[in-house]
Every structure is written in structure tokens, then in C-alpha cells.
C-alpha positions, 0 to 999 in steps of 0.5 A, spaced: 500 500 500 502 506 498 503 512 503 498 518 504 503 523 500 503 519 494 495 517 494 490 520 489 483 522 491 477 518 489 470 523 489 463 522 489 458 528 489 450 527 491 445 531 493 450 537 494 454 533 498 461 531 496 465 525 499 472 523 498 477 517 499 485 517 499 486 511 494 492 507 491 493 510 484 496 503 481 491 499 485 485 504 483 488 504 476 488 497 475 480 496 478 478 501 473 481 498 468 477 492 470 483 488 473 479 488 479 484 487 485 482 486 492 479 493 494 483 492 501 489 494 497 486 500 494 484 504 500 490 508 503 486 511 509 480 509 513 476 515 513 471 518 508 472 526 507 468 531 505 474 535 503 480 530 504 486 535 503 483 539 509 482 533 513 475 535 513 471 528 515 464 527 512 458 527 517 456 519 518 448 522 517 451 524 510 454 518 508 448 514 510 444 518 506 448 518 500 450 511 500 445 507 504 451 504 509 457 507 513 461 500 511 467 504 508 469 498 503 462 498 500 462 506 500 469 505 496 466 500 491 460 505 490 465 511 489 470 507 484 464 505 480 460 512 480 464 517 482 471 520 479 478 518 480 483 523 480 489 519 476 496 521 475 497 525 469 501 519 466 496 514 468 491 518 464 495 520 458 497 512 458 490 510 458 487 516 453 492 513 448 490 506 449 483 508 447 485 513 442 489 507 438 482 502 439 478 507 436 483 508 430 483 500 430 475 500 429 475 506 424 480 502 420 476 496 420 469 498 419 469 505 416 470 507 408 471 514 404 464 514 401 468 518 395 473 512 393 469 506 397 476 505 400 478 505 407 482 511 410 489 510 412 491 510 419 495 516 418 489 520 415 485 518 421 491 520 426 492 527 422 484 528 423 484 527 430 490 531 431 486 537 428 479 536 432 478 537 440 477 530 442 475 528 449 477 521 450 475 518 456 480 514 459 476 508 462 470 508 457 469 503 452 472 505 445 466 503 441 461 507 446 465 513 444 465 512 437 459 516 435 462 522 438 468 521 435 466 520 428 461 526 429 467 531 430 471 527 424 466 527 419 467 535 417 475 533 415 474 526 414 468 523 410 466 516 413 461 511 411 460 505 415 458 500 410 458 492 410 459 488 403 458 481 401 464 478 397 463 471 393 470 468 393 472 461 389 478 458 392 481 452 388 481 445 391 489 446 392 488 451 397 481 450 399 482 447 406 488 452 408 483 458 406 477 455 410 479 457 417 481 464 415 474 465 411 470 462 417 473 467 422 470 473 417 463 470 418 461 465 412 454 467 410 454 461 405 459 455 403 459 450 398 464 445 396 464 443 388 465 436 385 472 438 383 474 440 391 473 448 390 471 452 395 465 457 394 463 462 399 460 468 401 462 473 406 460 479 409 465 484 412 466 491 413 468 495 407 474 497 411 477 490 412 477 489 404 484 490 403 486 486 409 481 480 407 484 480 400 491 480 402 490 474 406 487 470 401 492 472 396 498 470 400 494 463 402 493 462 395 499 465 391 494 470 388 490 464 385 483 466 387 477 469 384 473 474 388 467 478 386 463 484 390 456 482 390 453 488 394 453 494 399 449 494 405 
């Protein structure tokens, strides 16, 4: 457990009352990052404060009213779940960068430029992000933040989330080698011909086209037939 001088503050406000706890920065970070360490390792002080820096303790009646209990471990769990943790600058930077990369990965996989019908490049997405004022939440799921991010990026970076259906014919010599890879993308239809060729239909996000074709070409040395059937 860390010392009080290195601890950070976890806080929660309800009905005009503020409640603060001193917590271990690393253990609190791990908990918020869904690593779920023992709650006992998070708490640095056994006091619930109205103002931790002034050492002003919260009134028992206020604690009971806000949390329905005075059990400090239950209060701690409720504050971590519903309140705000004042992460260190380095912790916040690290987590925001991690979420940023996750959002970029989703855009690369699922979004296309409607003007060219091709995926945006990573550099193009990163440059657009740098030009807008993004407020990425360090512990909010990347996909839950996607809608707000896309709204900010679209004036600079036209985007369309589109799925396409692709028919693929794999020669018999490569069929079994390719089957697992194709199945990972999600097979809508599959058929084995009398000659052993594999014919399938897959449905993928438009942004995955390049990756999809590259994998097929590597597995078959380019001996593959594909046809885009439709856009959804």
C-alpha cells in the first residue's frame, strides 16, 4: 500500500454533498481498468472526507444518506464505480492513448471514404484527430465513444460505415488452408464443388477489404477469384 503523500483522491458528489477517499493510484488504476484487485489494497486511509486535503471528515448522517451504509469498503466500491478518480497525469495520458489507438483500430476496420469506397489510412485518421478537440475518456469503452468521435471527424474526414458481401472461389489446392481464415470473417454461405473448390460468401466491413484480400492472396499465391456482390 502506498503512503498518504503519494495517494490520489477518489470523489463522489450527491445531493450537494461531496465525499472523498485517499486511494492507491496503481491499485485504483488497475480496478478501473477492470483488473479488479482486492479493494483492501486500494484504500490508503480509513476515513471518508468531505474535503480530504483539509482533513475535513464527512458527517456519518451524510454518508448514510448518500450511500445507504457507513461500511467504508462498500462506500469505496460505490465511489470507484460512480464517482471520479483523480489519476496521475501519466496514468491518464497512458490510458487516453490506449483508447485513442482502439478507436483508430475500429475506424480502420469498419469505416470507408464514401468518395473512393476505400478505407482511410491510419495516418489520415491520426492527422484528423490531431486537428479536432477530442475528449477521450480514459476508462470508457472505445466503441461507446465512437459516435462522438466520428461526429467531430466527419467535417475533415468523410466516413461511411458500410458492410459488403464478397463471393470468393478458392481452388481445391488451397481450399482447406483458406477455410479457417474465411470462417473467422463470418461465412454467410459455403459450398464445396465436385472438383474440391471452395465457394463462399462473406460479409465484412468495407474497411477490412484490403486486409481480407491480402490474406487470401498470400494463402493462395494470388490464385483466387473474388467478386463484390453488394453494399449494405
